[in-house]
C-alpha positions as CSV (number, residue, x, y, z in Angstrom):
1,M,-40.9,38.3,-104.8
2,S,-44.5,39.0,-104.5
3,E,-47.2,38.7,-101.4
4,Q,-48.8,35.3,-103.1
5,N,-45.5,33.1,-103.7
6,Q,-44.2,34.0,-99.9
7,T,-47.6,32.2,-98.8
8,Q,-47.5,29.3,-100.9
9,D,-43.9,28.5,-99.4
10,D,-44.4,29.7,-96.0
11,S,-44.7,25.9,-94.0
12,G,-44.6,28.3,-90.8
13,F,-47.0,28.2,-87.8
14,Q,-50.0,28.9,-88.0
15,L,-52.5,29.6,-85.2
16,P,-55.5,27.1,-85.1
17,P,-59.3,28.2,-86.1
18,P,-60.8,29.7,-83.2
19,A,-62.4,27.1,-81.3
20,E,-66.7,27.6,-80.9
21,P,-68.1,28.8,-77.8
22,Q,-69.5,26.5,-75.9
23,P,-73.1,26.9,-74.2
24,E,-73.5,28.3,-70.6
25,T,-76.2,26.6,-68.3
26,E,-76.1,30.2,-66.5
27,P,-75.5,33.3,-67.6
28,G,-72.8,34.4,-64.8
29,A,-71.4,30.4,-64.1
30,T,-68.6,29.2,-66.0
31,A,-67.3,26.1,-65.2
32,V,-63.4,25.1,-65.1
33,T,-61.6,21.7,-64.8
34,I,-58.3,21.0,-63.5
35,E,-56.8,17.7,-64.5
36,T,-54.1,17.5,-62.2
37,S,-51.7,14.5,-62.3
38,P,-49.7,13.5,-58.9
39,I,-45.9,14.6,-59.3
40,N,-43.6,11.4,-58.4
41,I,-40.1,12.7,-57.2
42,E,-37.4,9.9,-56.9
43,L,-34.2,12.1,-54.8
44,G,-32.2,8.0,-54.9
45,V,-33.1,4.6,-53.4
46,S,-36.7,4.4,-51.6
47,D,-36.0,1.3,-49.8
48,T,-32.5,1.0,-48.1
49,S,-32.1,-2.5,-47.9
50,S,-30.0,-4.3,-44.4
51,R,-27.3,-4.8,-46.0
52,D,-26.8,-1.3,-46.7
53,L,-27.2,-0.5,-42.8
54,L,-25.1,-3.4,-42.0
55,I,-21.9,-2.0,-43.9
56,G,-22.5,1.1,-43.2
57,G,-22.5,0.4,-39.1
58,G,-19.5,-1.3,-39.9
59,I,-17.9,1.5,-41.2
60,L,-18.8,3.4,-38.2
61,L,-17.5,0.2,-35.3
62,V,-14.1,0.9,-37.6
63,L,-14.3,5.4,-37.6
64,M,-14.9,4.5,-33.8
65,I,-12.0,2.9,-33.2
66,V,-9.6,5.0,-34.4
67,F,-11.5,8.1,-33.4
68,F,-11.3,6.5,-29.9
69,V,-7.6,6.0,-31.6
70,V,-7.2,9.9,-31.9
71,R,-8.5,10.5,-29.0
72,N,-6.3,8.9,-26.7
73,A,-3.1,10.2,-28.8
74,Y,-4.9,14.1,-28.7
75,A,-5.1,13.5,-24.1
76,N,-1.3,12.7,-24.0
77,M,-0.3,15.7,-26.9
78,L,-2.0,18.3,-24.7
79,V,-0.4,16.3,-21.4
80,G,2.6,17.1,-23.1
81,K,1.5,21.1,-23.6
82,R,1.5,20.7,-19.6
83,I,-2.2,20.6,-19.3
84,A,-4.2,19.2,-16.5
85,P,-4.7,15.0,-16.7
86,G,-8.3,15.4,-16.5
87,K,-8.4,18.4,-18.8
88,A,-7.1,16.8,-21.3
89,N,-8.9,13.3,-20.8
90,A,-12.0,15.3,-21.1
91,A,-10.8,16.7,-23.8
92,G,-10.4,13.6,-25.9
93,W,-13.9,12.8,-25.0
94,W,-15.4,15.9,-26.0
95,L,-13.3,15.3,-29.6
96,F,-14.5,11.6,-29.9
97,I,-17.9,12.9,-29.2
98,F,-17.3,15.2,-32.4
99,L,-15.2,12.8,-35.0
100,S,-17.7,10.2,-33.9
101,S,-21.8,12.9,-34.4
102,L,-19.7,13.9,-37.8
103,A,-19.0,10.5,-38.4
104,T,-22.2,9.5,-37.6
105,G,-24.3,11.6,-39.7
106,T,-22.2,11.4,-42.7
107,I,-22.2,7.6,-42.8
108,L,-26.8,8.5,-42.4
109,A,-27.3,10.4,-45.1
110,V,-24.9,8.2,-47.5
111,V,-26.3,5.4,-46.5
112,S,-30.8,6.4,-47.4
113,P,-30.6,9.7,-48.0
114,I,-34.6,9.7,-47.9
115,K,-35.2,8.5,-44.5
116,F,-32.3,10.1,-42.9
117,F,-31.3,13.4,-44.9
118,A,-33.9,15.4,-43.1
119,P,-33.9,18.5,-40.5
120,L,-34.8,16.4,-37.9
121,I,-32.5,13.1,-37.8
122,L,-29.3,15.0,-39.4
123,G,-30.4,18.5,-36.6
124,P,-29.8,17.2,-33.6
125,I,-26.6,15.1,-34.6
126,G,-25.4,18.9,-35.7
127,V,-26.1,20.1,-32.9
128,I,-24.7,17.5,-30.7
129,A,-20.8,17.5,-33.6
130,L,-21.3,21.8,-32.9
131,L,-21.4,21.7,-28.5
132,A,-18.8,18.9,-28.6
133,L,-16.9,21.8,-30.2
134,I,-17.3,23.9,-28.2
135,L,-16.5,22.1,-25.1
136,M,-13.4,20.5,-26.7
137,I,-12.1,23.9,-27.1
138,V,-13.0,24.8,-23.8
139,S,-11.9,21.8,-21.6
140,S,-8.6,22.2,-23.7
141,R,-7.3,25.5,-22.4
142,R,-5.1,26.2,-19.4
């Protein structure tokens, strides 16, 4: 095939013709204009309705009742293992605080991730949960 036939059949990529340079106002200065547009990132629902918060609060209340029953069962189990009742009761309360803080952080993060899924909110809740776990383990020893 000849080159002439190839160029006629080829309708692929072609470079645009070079633009004419604009005249400069000063010989050493160049004007640069940058157009910016705002960046909108939607991470989820930005407005939490009171219905969502009420449902989250109801779930948290039910979980607190379950955690209280678990606290009593854990304290009674420790007393059965010959741990002093005072230490067993303290370990049970630390378990309650640990489970409650984990549930609170989880519910807040699920109900409104934009408002509550931040280090300033979940950080202290996580520190409280970690501290309660450590104190529960320490107080449940003989």
